[in-house]
PyMOL commands that place a pseudoatom at each C-alpha (Angstrom):
pseudoatom trace, name=CA, resn=MET, resi=1, chain=A, elem=C, hetatm=0, pos=[100.309, 108.319, 117.703]
pseudoatom trace, name=CA, resn=SER, resi=2, chain=A, elem=C, hetatm=0, pos=[100.011, 107.115, 114.101]
pseudoatom trace, name=CA, resn=SER, resi=3, chain=A, elem=C, hetatm=0, pos=[100.737, 110.651, 112.885]
pseudoatom trace, name=CA, resn=PHE, resi=4, chain=A, elem=C, hetatm=0, pos=[103.945, 110.687, 114.955]
pseudoatom trace, name=CA, resn=VAL, resi=5, chain=A, elem=C, hetatm=0, pos=[105.105, 107.360, 113.501]
pseudoatom trace, name=CA, resn=TYR, resi=6, chain=A, elem=C, hetatm=0, pos=[104.115, 108.509, 110.002]
pseudoatom trace, name=CA, resn=GLY, resi=7, chain=A, elem=C, hetatm=0, pos=[106.276, 111.597, 110.518]
pseudoatom trace, name=CA, resn=ILE, resi=8, chain=A, elem=C, hetatm=0, pos=[109.286, 109.503, 111.538]
pseudoatom trace, name=CA, resn=LEU, resi=9, chain=A, elem=C, hetatm=0, pos=[108.866, 107.287, 108.475]
pseudoatom trace, name=CA, resn=TRP, resi=10, chain=A, elem=C, hetatm=0, pos=[108.480, 110.417, 106.307]
pseudoatom trace, name=CA, resn=VAL, resi=11, chain=A, elem=C, hetatm=0, pos=[111.858, 111.722, 107.497]
pseudoatom trace, name=CA, resn=LEU, resi=12, chain=A, elem=C, hetatm=0, pos=[113.449, 108.282, 107.091]
pseudoatom trace, name=CA, resn=ALA, resi=13, chain=A, elem=C, hetatm=0, pos=[112.143, 107.866, 103.529]
pseudoatom trace, name=CA, resn=ARG, resi=14, chain=A, elem=C, hetatm=0, pos=[113.263, 111.366, 102.601]
pseudoatom trace, name=CA, resn=THR, resi=15, chain=A, elem=C, hetatm=0, pos=[116.735, 110.782, 104.034]
pseudoatom trace, name=CA, resn=ILE, resi=16, chain=A, elem=C, hetatm=0, pos=[117.138, 107.460, 102.209]
pseudoatom trace, name=CA, resn=GLY, resi=17, chain=A, elem=C, hetatm=0, pos=[115.924, 109.140, 99.044]
pseudoatom trace, name=CA, resn=TRP, resi=18, chain=A, elem=C, hetatm=0, pos=[118.520, 111.890, 99.317]
pseudoatom trace, name=CA, resn=CYS, resi=19, chain=A, elem=C, hetatm=0, pos=[121.359, 109.500, 100.175]
pseudoatom trace, name=CA, resn=CYS, resi=20, chain=A, elem=C, hetatm=0, pos=[120.598, 106.675, 97.741]
pseudoatom trace, name=CA, resn=PHE, resi=21, chain=A, elem=C, hetatm=0, pos=[118.569, 108.099, 94.869]
pseudoatom trace, name=CA, resn=ARG, resi=22, chain=A, elem=C, hetatm=0, pos=[119.575, 111.780, 94.582]
pseudoatom trace, name=CA, resn=TYR, resi=23, chain=A, elem=C, hetatm=0, pos=[115.927, 112.443, 95.400]
pseudoatom trace, name=CA, resn=ARG, resi=24, chain=A, elem=C, hetatm=0, pos=[114.352, 115.665, 94.120]
pseudoatom trace, name=CA, resn=VAL, resi=25, chain=A, elem=C, hetatm=0, pos=[110.852, 117.116, 94.323]
pseudoatom trace, name=CA, resn=VAL, resi=26, chain=A, elem=C, hetatm=0, pos=[109.479, 119.508, 91.704]
pseudoatom trace, name=CA, resn=GLY, resi=27, chain=A, elem=C, hetatm=0, pos=[106.240, 121.326, 92.534]
pseudoatom trace, name=CA, resn=ALA, resi=28, chain=A, elem=C, hetatm=0, pos=[104.056, 120.885, 95.591]
pseudoatom trace, name=CA, resn=VAL, resi=29, chain=A, elem=C, hetatm=0, pos=[100.576, 119.841, 96.657]
pseudoatom trace, name=CA, resn=PRO, resi=30, chain=A, elem=C, hetatm=0, pos=[98.079, 122.303, 98.174]
pseudoatom trace, name=CA, resn=ARG, resi=31, chain=A, elem=C, hetatm=0, pos=[98.594, 122.948, 101.891]
pseudoatom trace, name=CA, resn=THR, resi=32, chain=A, elem=C, hetatm=0, pos=[94.916, 122.753, 102.802]
pseudoatom trace, name=CA, resn=GLY, resi=33, chain=A, elem=C, hetatm=0, pos=[91.737, 121.006, 101.712]
pseudoatom trace, name=CA, resn=GLY, resi=34, chain=A, elem=C, hetatm=0, pos=[90.836, 117.514, 100.617]
pseudoatom trace, name=CA, resn=PHE, resi=35, chain=A, elem=C, hetatm=0, pos=[91.986, 116.255, 97.242]
pseudoatom trace, name=CA, resn=ILE, resi=36, chain=A, elem=C, hetatm=0, pos=[93.338, 113.288, 95.309]
pseudoatom trace, name=CA, resn=VAL, resi=37, chain=A, elem=C, hetatm=0, pos=[96.948, 112.823, 94.268]
pseudoatom trace, name=CA, resn=ALA, resi=38, chain=A, elem=C, hetatm=0, pos=[97.068, 110.638, 91.149]
pseudoatom trace, name=CA, resn=ALA, resi=39, chain=A, elem=C, hetatm=0, pos=[100.422, 109.181, 90.109]
pseudoatom trace, name=CA, resn=ASN, resi=40, chain=A, elem=C, hetatm=0, pos=[101.942, 106.664, 87.734]
pseudoatom trace, name=CA, resn=HIS, resi=41, chain=A, elem=C, hetatm=0, pos=[102.863, 103.310, 89.262]
pseudoatom trace, name=CA, resn=ALA, resi=42, chain=A, elem=C, hetatm=0, pos=[106.087, 101.635, 88.161]
pseudoatom trace, name=CA, resn=SER, resi=43, chain=A, elem=C, hetatm=0, pos=[107.693, 100.227, 91.310]
pseudoatom trace, name=CA, resn=TYR, resi=44, chain=A, elem=C, hetatm=0, pos=[107.203, 99.135, 94.916]
pseudoatom trace, name=CA, resn=VAL, resi=45, chain=A, elem=C, hetatm=0, pos=[109.204, 102.182, 96.032]
pseudoatom trace, name=CA, resn=ASP, resi=46, chain=A, elem=C, hetatm=0, pos=[106.560, 104.527, 94.605]
pseudoatom trace, name=CA, resn=ILE, resi=47, chain=A, elem=C, hetatm=0, pos=[104.549, 104.801, 97.825]
pseudoatom trace, name=CA, resn=PRO, resi=48, chain=A, elem=C, hetatm=0, pos=[107.316, 105.981, 100.216]
pseudoatom trace, name=CA, resn=LEU, resi=49, chain=A, elem=C, hetatm=0, pos=[109.015, 108.208, 97.639]
pseudoatom trace, name=CA, resn=LEU, resi=50, chain=A, elem=C, hetatm=0, pos=[105.739, 109.828, 96.602]
pseudoatom trace, name=CA, resn=GLY, resi=51, chain=A, elem=C, hetatm=0, pos=[104.599, 110.256, 100.199]
pseudoatom trace, name=CA, resn=CYS, resi=52, chain=A, elem=C, hetatm=0, pos=[107.789, 111.920, 101.440]
pseudoatom trace, name=CA, resn=GLY, resi=53, chain=A, elem=C, hetatm=0, pos=[107.499, 114.462, 98.621]
pseudoatom trace, name=CA, resn=MET, resi=54, chain=A, elem=C, hetatm=0, pos=[104.375, 115.910, 100.238]
pseudoatom trace, name=CA, resn=ARG, resi=55, chain=A, elem=C, hetatm=0, pos=[104.465, 118.023, 103.382]
pseudoatom trace, name=CA, resn=ARG, resi=56, chain=A, elem=C, hetatm=0, pos=[101.086, 116.634, 104.393]
pseudoatom trace, name=CA, resn=ARG, resi=57, chain=A, elem=C, hetatm=0, pos=[100.051, 113.251, 105.635]
pseudoatom trace, name=CA, resn=ALA, resi=58, chain=A, elem=C, hetatm=0, pos=[98.442, 111.112, 102.953]
pseudoatom trace, name=CA, resn=TRP, resi=59, chain=A, elem=C, hetatm=0, pos=[96.297, 107.979, 102.797]
pseudoatom trace, name=CA, resn=PHE, resi=60, chain=A, elem=C, hetatm=0, pos=[97.006, 105.467, 100.022]
pseudoatom trace, name=CA, resn=LEU, resi=61, chain=A, elem=C, hetatm=0, pos=[94.490, 103.338, 98.140]
pseudoatom trace, name=CA, resn=GLY, resi=62, chain=A, elem=C, hetatm=0, pos=[96.245, 100.094, 97.206]
pseudoatom trace, name=CA, resn=ARG, resi=63, chain=A, elem=C, hetatm=0, pos=[95.538, 96.476, 96.321]
pseudoatom trace, name=CA, resn=SER, resi=64, chain=A, elem=C, hetatm=0, pos=[94.439, 94.372, 99.287]
pseudoatom trace, name=CA, resn=ASP, resi=65, chain=A, elem=C, hetatm=0, pos=[97.104, 91.727, 98.551]
pseudoatom trace, name=CA, resn=LEU, resi=66, chain=A, elem=C, hetatm=0, pos=[99.937, 94.271, 98.643]
pseudoatom trace, name=CA, resn=PHE, resi=67, chain=A, elem=C, hetatm=0, pos=[100.903, 93.391, 102.237]
pseudoatom trace, name=CA, resn=PRO, resi=68, chain=A, elem=C, hetatm=0, pos=[99.886, 89.724, 102.758]
pseudoatom trace, name=CA, resn=VAL, resi=69, chain=A, elem=C, hetatm=0, pos=[101.499, 89.339, 106.211]
pseudoatom trace, name=CA, resn=PRO, resi=70, chain=A, elem=C, hetatm=0, pos=[98.675, 89.821, 108.805]
pseudoatom trace, name=CA, resn=GLY, resi=71, chain=A, elem=C, hetatm=0, pos=[100.685, 91.874, 111.309]
pseudoatom trace, name=CA, resn=LEU, resi=72, chain=A, elem=C, hetatm=0, pos=[102.267, 94.067, 108.639]
pseudoatom trace, name=CA, resn=LYS, resi=73, chain=A, elem=C, hetatm=0, pos=[98.880, 94.566, 107.003]
pseudoatom trace, name=CA, resn=ALA, resi=74, chain=A, elem=C, hetatm=0, pos=[97.393, 95.901, 110.250]
pseudoatom trace, name=CA, resn=ILE, resi=75, chain=A, elem=C, hetatm=0, pos=[100.324, 98.280, 110.798]
pseudoatom trace, name=CA, resn=CYS, resi=76, chain=A, elem=C, hetatm=0, pos=[100.108, 99.622, 107.240]
pseudoatom trace, name=CA, resn=GLN, resi=77, chain=A, elem=C, hetatm=0, pos=[96.382, 100.253, 107.640]
pseudoatom trace, name=CA, resn=TRP, resi=78, chain=A, elem=C, hetatm=0, pos=[97.082, 102.075, 110.896]
pseudoatom trace, name=CA, resn=LEU, resi=79, chain=A, elem=C, hetatm=0, pos=[99.568, 104.290, 109.054]
pseudoatom trace, name=CA, resn=GLY, resi=80, chain=A, elem=C, hetatm=0, pos=[97.203, 105.108, 106.198]
pseudoatom trace, name=CA, resn=TRP, resi=81, chain=A, elem=C, hetatm=0, pos=[96.951, 102.265, 103.705]
pseudoatom trace, name=CA, resn=ILE, resi=82, chain=A, elem=C, hetatm=0, pos=[93.405, 101.645, 102.447]
pseudoatom trace, name=CA, resn=PRO, resi=83, chain=A, elem=C, hetatm=0, pos=[93.241, 98.039, 101.146]
pseudoatom trace, name=CA, resn=LEU, resi=84, chain=A, elem=C, hetatm=0, pos=[91.301, 97.823, 97.896]
pseudoatom trace, name=CA, resn=LYS, resi=85, chain=A, elem=C, hetatm=0, pos=[89.830, 94.547, 96.653]
pseudoatom trace, name=CA, resn=THR, resi=86, chain=A, elem=C, hetatm=0, pos=[90.411, 94.158, 92.928]
pseudoatom trace, name=CA, resn=GLY, resi=87, chain=A, elem=C, hetatm=0, pos=[88.120, 92.717, 90.289]
pseudoatom trace, name=CA, resn=ARG, resi=88, chain=A, elem=C, hetatm=0, pos=[85.005, 94.456, 91.562]
pseudoatom trace, name=CA, resn=PHE, resi=89, chain=A, elem=C, hetatm=0, pos=[83.829, 97.708, 93.069]
pseudoatom trace, name=CA, resn=ASP, resi=90, chain=A, elem=C, hetatm=0, pos=[85.044, 97.807, 96.671]
pseudoatom trace, name=CA, resn=ARG, resi=91, chain=A, elem=C, hetatm=0, pos=[82.385, 99.877, 98.418]
pseudoatom trace, name=CA, resn=ASP, resi=92, chain=A, elem=C, hetatm=0, pos=[84.160, 99.899, 101.791]
pseudoatom trace, name=CA, resn=ALA, resi=93, chain=A, elem=C, hetatm=0, pos=[87.511, 101.110, 100.442]
pseudoatom trace, name=CA, resn=PHE, resi=94, chain=A, elem=C, hetatm=0, pos=[85.987, 103.786, 98.243]
pseudoatom trace, name=CA, resn=GLY, resi=95, chain=A, elem=C, hetatm=0, pos=[83.670, 104.859, 101.060]
pseudoatom trace, name=CA, resn=LYS, resi=96, chain=A, elem=C, hetatm=0, pos=[86.634, 105.380, 103.368]
pseudoatom trace, name=CA, resn=ALA, resi=97, chain=A, elem=C, hetatm=0, pos=[88.504, 107.353, 100.694]
pseudoatom trace, name=CA, resn=VAL, resi=98, chain=A, elem=C, hetatm=0, pos=[85.474, 109.562, 100.049]
pseudoatom trace, name=CA, resn=ALA, resi=99, chain=A, elem=C, hetatm=0, pos=[85.048, 110.230, 103.778]
pseudoatom trace, name=CA, resn=LEU, resi=100, chain=A, elem=C, hetatm=0, pos=[88.721, 111.194, 104.168]
pseudoatom trace, name=CA, resn=ILE, resi=101, chain=A, elem=C, hetatm=0, pos=[88.595, 113.598, 101.223]
pseudoatom trace, name=CA, resn=LYS, resi=102, chain=A, elem=C, hetatm=0, pos=[85.454, 115.234, 102.586]
pseudoatom trace, name=CA, resn=GLU, resi=103, chain=A, elem=C, hetatm=0, pos=[87.258, 115.648, 105.926]
pseudoatom trace, name=CA, resn=GLY, resi=104, chain=A, elem=C, hetatm=0, pos=[89.969, 117.635, 104.133]
pseudoatom trace, name=CA, resn=LYS, resi=105, chain=A, elem=C, hetatm=0, pos=[92.536, 114.831, 103.869]
pseudoatom trace, name=CA, resn=VAL, resi=106, chain=A, elem=C, hetatm=0, pos=[94.838, 113.797, 101.008]
pseudoatom trace, name=CA, resn=VAL, resi=107, chain=A, elem=C, hetatm=0, pos=[94.166, 110.459, 99.312]
pseudoatom trace, name=CA, resn=VAL, resi=108, chain=A, elem=C, hetatm=0, pos=[96.671, 108.971, 96.870]
pseudoatom trace, name=CA, resn=ILE, resi=109, chain=A, elem=C, hetatm=0, pos=[95.518, 106.734, 94.044]
pseudoatom trace, name=CA, resn=PHE, resi=110, chain=A, elem=C, hetatm=0, pos=[97.419, 105.038, 91.250]
pseudoatom trace, name=CA, resn=PRO, resi=111, chain=A, elem=C, hetatm=0, pos=[94.872, 105.283, 88.396]
pseudoatom trace, name=CA, resn=GLU, resi=112, chain=A, elem=C, hetatm=0, pos=[96.488, 102.457, 86.398]
pseudoatom trace, name=CA, resn=GLY, resi=113, chain=A, elem=C, hetatm=0, pos=[95.455, 100.019, 89.135]
pseudoatom trace, name=CA, resn=SER, resi=114, chain=A, elem=C, hetatm=0, pos=[98.682, 97.993, 89.055]
pseudoatom trace, name=CA, resn=ARG, resi=115, chain=A, elem=C, hetatm=0, pos=[102.400, 98.392, 88.476]
pseudoatom trace, name=CA, resn=SER, resi=116, chain=A, elem=C, hetatm=0, pos=[103.632, 98.856, 84.949]
pseudoatom trace, name=CA, resn=LEU, resi=117, chain=A, elem=C, hetatm=0, pos=[105.709, 95.869, 83.876]
pseudoatom trace, name=CA, resn=ASP, resi=118, chain=A, elem=C, hetatm=0, pos=[107.725, 97.852, 81.322]
pseudoatom trace, name=CA, resn=GLY, resi=119, chain=A, elem=C, hetatm=0, pos=[107.746, 101.348, 82.817]
pseudoatom trace, name=CA, resn=ARG, resi=120, chain=A, elem=C, hetatm=0, pos=[105.279, 102.743, 80.286]
pseudoatom trace, name=CA, resn=LEU, resi=121, chain=A, elem=C, hetatm=0, pos=[102.008, 104.337, 81.352]
pseudoatom trace, name=CA, resn=GLN, resi=122, chain=A, elem=C, hetatm=0, pos=[98.912, 102.153, 81.252]
pseudoatom trace, name=CA, resn=SER, resi=123, chain=A, elem=C, hetatm=0, pos=[95.309, 103.178, 80.744]
pseudoatom trace, name=CA, resn=ALA, resi=124, chain=A, elem=C, hetatm=0, pos=[93.487, 104.346, 83.869]
pseudoatom trace, name=CA, resn=LYS, resi=125, chain=A, elem=C, hetatm=0, pos=[90.747, 102.429, 85.629]
pseudoatom trace, name=CA, resn=PRO, resi=126, chain=A, elem=C, hetatm=0, pos=[87.430, 104.224, 86.293]
pseudoatom trace, name=CA, resn=GLY, resi=127, chain=A, elem=C, hetatm=0, pos=[87.988, 104.392, 90.080]
pseudoatom trace, name=CA, resn=ILE, resi=128, chain=A, elem=C, hetatm=0, pos=[89.464, 107.884, 90.079]
pseudoatom trace, name=CA, resn=GLY, resi=129, chain=A, elem=C, hetatm=0, pos=[86.463, 109.176, 88.149]
pseudoatom trace, name=CA, resn=MET, resi=130, chain=A, elem=C, hetatm=0, pos=[84.132, 107.643, 90.727]
pseudoatom trace, name=CA, resn=LEU, resi=131, chain=A, elem=C, hetatm=0, pos=[85.962, 109.369, 93.573]
pseudoatom trace, name=CA, resn=VAL, resi=132, chain=A, elem=C, hetatm=0, pos=[85.833, 112.729, 91.814]
pseudoatom trace, name=CA, resn=ALA, resi=133, chain=A, elem=C, hetatm=0, pos=[82.137, 112.285, 91.022]
pseudoatom trace, name=CA, resn=GLN, resi=134, chain=A, elem=C, hetatm=0, pos=[81.328, 111.564, 94.688]
pseudoatom trace, name=CA, resn=THR, resi=135, chain=A, elem=C, hetatm=0, pos=[83.480, 114.308, 96.211]
pseudoatom trace, name=CA, resn=GLY, resi=136, chain=A, elem=C, hetatm=0, pos=[83.885, 117.011, 93.562]
pseudoatom trace, name=CA, resn=CYS, resi=137, chain=A, elem=C, hetatm=0, pos=[87.480, 117.317, 94.769]
pseudoatom trace, name=CA, resn=PRO, resi=138, chain=A, elem=C, hetatm=0, pos=[90.499, 118.498, 92.762]
pseudoatom trace, name=CA, resn=VAL, resi=139, chain=A, elem=C, hetatm=0, pos=[93.062, 116.022, 91.435]
pseudoatom trace, name=CA, resn=VAL, resi=140, chain=A, elem=C, hetatm=0, pos=[96.789, 116.748, 91.689]
pseudoatom trace, name=CA, resn=PRO, resi=141, chain=A, elem=C, hetatm=0, pos=[98.687, 114.803, 88.994]
pseudoatom trace, name=CA, resn=ALA, resi=142, chain=A, elem=C, hetatm=0, pos=[102.129, 113.462, 89.897]
pseudoatom trace, name=CA, resn=PHE, resi=143, chain=A, elem=C, hetatm=0, pos=[104.868, 111.691, 87.974]
pseudoatom trace, name=CA, resn=LEU, resi=144, chain=A, elem=C, hetatm=0, pos=[107.477, 109.456, 89.602]
pseudoatom trace, name=CA, resn=LYS, resi=145, chain=A, elem=C, hetatm=0, pos=[110.550, 109.579, 87.387]
pseudoatom trace, name=CA, resn=GLY, resi=146, chain=A, elem=C, hetatm=0, pos=[113.200, 106.916, 87.893]
pseudoatom trace, name=CA, resn=THR, resi=147, chain=A, elem=C, hetatm=0, pos=[111.450, 104.527, 90.270]
pseudoatom trace, name=CA, resn=PHE, resi=148, chain=A, elem=C, hetatm=0, pos=[111.133, 101.864, 87.564]
pseudoatom trace, name=CA, resn=ASP, resi=149, chain=A, elem=C, hetatm=0, pos=[114.934, 101.926, 87.180]
pseudoatom trace, name=CA, resn=VAL, resi=150, chain=A, elem=C, hetatm=0, pos=[115.373, 101.689, 90.948]
pseudoatom trace, name=CA, resn=LEU, resi=151, chain=A, elem=C, hetatm=0, pos=[113.216, 98.573, 91.401]
pseudoatom trace, name=CA, resn=PRO, resi=152, chain=A, elem=C, hetatm=0, pos=[111.793, 97.068, 88.197]
pseudoatom trace, name=CA, resn=PRO, resi=153, chain=A, elem=C, hetatm=0, pos=[109.871, 93.767, 88.260]
pseudoatom trace, name=CA, resn=GLY, resi=154, chain=A, elem=C, hetatm=0, pos=[112.133, 90.805, 88.962]
pseudoatom trace, name=CA, resn=ILE, resi=155, chain=A, elem=C, hetatm=0, pos=[114.734, 92.787, 90.911]
pseudoatom trace, name=CA, resn=THR, resi=156, chain=A, elem=C, hetatm=0, pos=[115.058, 91.980, 94.631]
pseudoatom trace, name=CA, resn=TRP, resi=157, chain=A, elem=C, hetatm=0, pos=[117.198, 94.869, 95.873]
pseudoatom trace, name=CA, resn=PRO, resi=158, chain=A, elem=C, hetatm=0, pos=[116.826, 98.543, 94.888]
pseudoatom trace, name=CA, resn=ARG, resi=159, chain=A, elem=C, hetatm=0, pos=[119.461, 99.985, 92.586]
pseudoatom trace, name=CA, resn=PHE, resi=160, chain=A, elem=C, hetatm=0, pos=[121.009, 103.415, 93.102]
pseudoatom trace, name=CA, resn=ARG, resi=161, chain=A, elem=C, hetatm=0, pos=[119.346, 105.499, 90.405]
pseudoatom trace, name=CA, resn=PRO, resi=162, chain=A, elem=C, hetatm=0, pos=[118.159, 109.127, 90.515]
pseudoatom trace, name=CA, resn=VAL, resi=163, chain=A, elem=C, hetatm=0, pos=[114.484, 109.704, 91.362]
pseudoatom trace, name=CA, resn=THR, resi=164, chain=A, elem=C, hetatm=0, pos=[112.453, 112.857, 90.821]
pseudoatom trace, name=CA, resn=VAL, resi=165, chain=A, elem=C, hetatm=0, pos=[108.849, 113.380, 91.889]
pseudoatom trace, name=CA, resn=LEU, resi=166, chain=A, elem=C, hetatm=0, pos=[106.971, 115.996, 89.887]
pseudoatom trace, name=CA, resn=TYR, resi=167, chain=A, elem=C, hetatm=0, pos=[103.665, 117.465, 91.108]
pseudoatom trace, name=CA, resn=GLY, resi=168, chain=A, elem=C, hetatm=0, pos=[101.450, 119.351, 88.668]
pseudoatom trace, name=CA, resn=ASP, resi=169, chain=A, elem=C, hetatm=0, pos=[98.735, 121.937, 89.127]
pseudoatom trace, name=CA, resn=ALA, resi=170, chain=A, elem=C, hetatm=0, pos=[95.425, 120.713, 90.525]
pseudoatom trace, name=CA, resn=LEU, resi=171, chain=A, elem=C, hetatm=0, pos=[92.738, 119.738, 88.018]
pseudoatom trace, name=CA, resn=THR, resi=172, chain=A, elem=C, hetatm=0, pos=[89.030, 120.294, 88.598]
pseudoatom trace, name=CA, resn=PHE, resi=173, chain=A, elem=C, hetatm=0, pos=[86.201, 118.541, 86.808]
pseudoatom trace, name=CA, resn=PRO, resi=174, chain=A, elem=C, hetatm=0, pos=[82.876, 120.403, 86.769]
pseudoatom trace, name=CA, resn=ARG, resi=175, chain=A, elem=C, hetatm=0, pos=[79.946, 118.299, 85.617]
pseudoatom trace, name=CA, resn=ASP, resi=176, chain=A, elem=C, hetatm=0, pos=[78.360, 119.248, 82.290]
pseudoatom trace, name=CA, resn=GLY, resi=177, chain=A, elem=C, hetatm=0, pos=[74.833, 119.474, 83.622]
pseudoatom trace, name=CA, resn=GLU, resi=178, chain=A, elem=C, hetatm=0, pos=[72.385, 116.718, 84.491]
pseudoatom trace, name=CA, resn=GLY, resi=179, chain=A, elem=C, hetatm=0, pos=[72.617, 115.156, 81.043]
pseudoatom trace, name=CA, resn=GLU, resi=180, chain=A, elem=C, hetatm=0, pos=[76.222, 113.984, 81.342]
pseudoatom trace, name=CA, resn=ASP, resi=181, chain=A, elem=C, hetatm=0, pos=[76.435, 110.224, 81.562]
pseudoatom trace, name=CA, resn=ALA, resi=182, chain=A, elem=C, hetatm=0, pos=[78.304, 108.889, 84.619]
pseudoatom trace, name=CA, resn=LYS, resi=183, chain=A, elem=C, hetatm=0, pos=[80.457, 106.532, 82.568]
pseudoatom trace, name=CA, resn=GLN, resi=184, chain=A, elem=C, hetatm=0, pos=[81.443, 109.330, 80.202]
pseudoatom trace, name=CA, resn=PHE, resi=185, chain=A, elem=C, hetatm=0, pos=[82.396, 111.496, 83.178]
pseudoatom trace, name=CA, resn=TYR, resi=186, chain=A, elem=C, hetatm=0, pos=[84.572, 108.729, 84.650]
pseudoatom trace, name=CA, resn=GLN, resi=187, chain=A, elem=C, hetatm=0, pos=[86.318, 108.323, 81.287]
pseudoatom trace, name=CA, resn=LYS, resi=188, chain=A, elem=C, hetatm=0, pos=[86.864, 112.065, 80.965]
pseudoatom trace, name=CA, resn=VAL, resi=189, chain=A, elem=C, hetatm=0, pos=[88.470, 112.250, 84.393]
pseudoatom trace, name=CA, resn=SER, resi=190, chain=A, elem=C, hetatm=0, pos=[90.650, 109.172, 83.821]
pseudoatom trace, name=CA, resn=ARG, resi=191, chain=A, elem=C, hetatm=0, pos=[91.887, 110.235, 80.406]
pseudoatom trace, name=CA, resn=THR, resi=192, chain=A, elem=C, hetatm=0, pos=[92.567, 113.816, 81.407]
pseudoatom trace, name=CA, resn=VAL, resi=193, chain=A, elem=C, hetatm=0, pos=[94.497, 112.782, 84.513]
pseudoatom trace, name=CA, resn=MET, resi=194, chain=A, elem=C, hetatm=0, pos=[96.635, 110.284, 82.590]
pseudoatom trace, name=CA, resn=ASP, resi=195, chain=A, elem=C, hetatm=0, pos=[97.357, 112.886, 79.921]
pseudoatom trace, name=CA, resn=ARG, resi=196, chain=A, elem=C, hetatm=0, pos=[98.551, 115.330, 82.584]
pseudoatom trace, name=CA, resn=ILE, resi=197, chain=A, elem=C, hetatm=0, pos=[100.661, 112.676, 84.305]
pseudoatom trace, name=CA, resn=ALA, resi=198, chain=A, elem=C, hetatm=0, pos=[102.264, 111.859, 80.951]
pseudoatom trace, name=CA, resn=SER, resi=199, chain=A, elem=C, hetatm=0, pos=[102.853, 115.554, 80.282]
pseudoatom trace, name=CA, resn=LEU, resi=200, chain=A, elem=C, hetatm=0, pos=[104.654, 115.970, 83.618]
pseudoatom trace, name=CA, resn=GLY, resi=201, chain=A, elem=C, hetatm=0, pos=[106.988, 113.099, 82.784]
pseudoatom trace, name=CA, resn=ALA, resi=202, chain=A, elem=C, hetatm=0, pos=[107.328, 114.069, 79.113]
pseudoatom trace, name=CA, resn=VAL, resi=203, chain=A, elem=C, hetatm=0, pos=[106.267, 110.552, 78.117]
pseudoatom trace, name=CA, resn=GLU, resi=204, chain=A, elem=C, hetatm=0, pos=[103.574, 109.128, 75.868]
pseudoatom trace, name=CA, resn=SER, resi=205, chain=A, elem=C, hetatm=0, pos=[100.110, 109.011, 77.328]
pseudoatom trace, name=CA, resn=PRO, resi=206, chain=A, elem=C, hetatm=0, pos=[98.162, 105.740, 76.934]
pseudoatom trace, name=CA, resn=THR, resi=207, chain=A, elem=C, hetatm=0, pos=[95.287, 107.777, 75.467]
pseudoatom trace, name=CA, resn=GLN, resi=208, chain=A, elem=C, hetatm=0, pos=[97.489, 108.762, 72.533]
pseudoatom trace, name=CA, resn=HIS, resi=209, chain=A, elem=C, hetatm=0, pos=[97.367, 105.225, 71.214]
pseudoatom trace, name=CA, resn=SER, resi=210, chain=A, elem=C, hetatm=0, pos=[93.692, 105.658, 70.381]
pseudoatom trace, name=CA, resn=GLY, resi=211, chain=A, elem=C, hetatm=0, pos=[93.757, 109.403, 69.875]
pseudoatom trace, name=CA, resn=ALA, resi=212, chain=A, elem=C, hetatm=0, pos=[91.176, 109.680, 72.608]
pseudoatom trace, name=CA, resn=GLY, resi=213, chain=A, elem=C, hetatm=0, pos=[92.974, 111.967, 75.026]
pseudoatom trace, name=CA, resn=ILE, resi=214, chain=A, elem=C, hetatm=0, pos=[90.981, 114.793, 76.547]
pseudoatom trace, name=CA, resn=ARG, resi=215, chain=A, elem=C, hetatm=0, pos=[93.258, 117.725, 77.329]
pseudoatom trace, name=CA, resn=ASN, resi=216, chain=A, elem=C, hetatm=0, pos=[91.009, 120.567, 78.254]
pseudoatom trace, name=CA, resn=ALA, resi=217, chain=A, elem=C, hetatm=0, pos=[90.044, 120.090, 81.891]
pseudoatom trace, name=CA, resn=GLU, resi=218, chain=A, elem=C, hetatm=0, pos=[89.043, 123.330, 83.528]
for i in range(1, 218): cmd.bond("trace and resi %d" % i, "trace and resi %d" % (i + 1))
show_as sticks, trace
zoom trace
């Protein structure tokens, strides 16, 4: 039943996107297998407009305070939202995401951890590296172009601005033997993913500020 409702909302979001935001999708996600979609986060409209760009159902890791209304929170979880407690490692949320990926599902994560207040990319949190380390799954980078202009912080109603969702090629992250430190691996994954997201959007990567970007994922 939840898949049926998700499908209706997918069509609704896509239709609104076409009518209001001249919505376009460039690229596509793999049709089979479990993987992570990692995208920039600039607006509250990111989730529906990213989701309706994929022809597969997706589950979304998001802050636990994103939907504070009890009834709405339960419905969103039923549809695929995985509430993530911030400020510490949320074992339950990450465990659910890992299980879904291993079952061949798609899990969406916003590596920055929170919305950008100025539209620029922020540095990634280590969570995406942890998920990759536990699952060995590919990561599909995605860039949401225009969503910050549609609904920036402080604006109540969306504005009619063009939105394009760009999906890149999947990245894989083989471990460099037993000697590779876990923290270093998390940083490598995070930096590489943010570099690829920035490349898709033709914007500056947060790793460029320190010159620490890693661009050679295999």
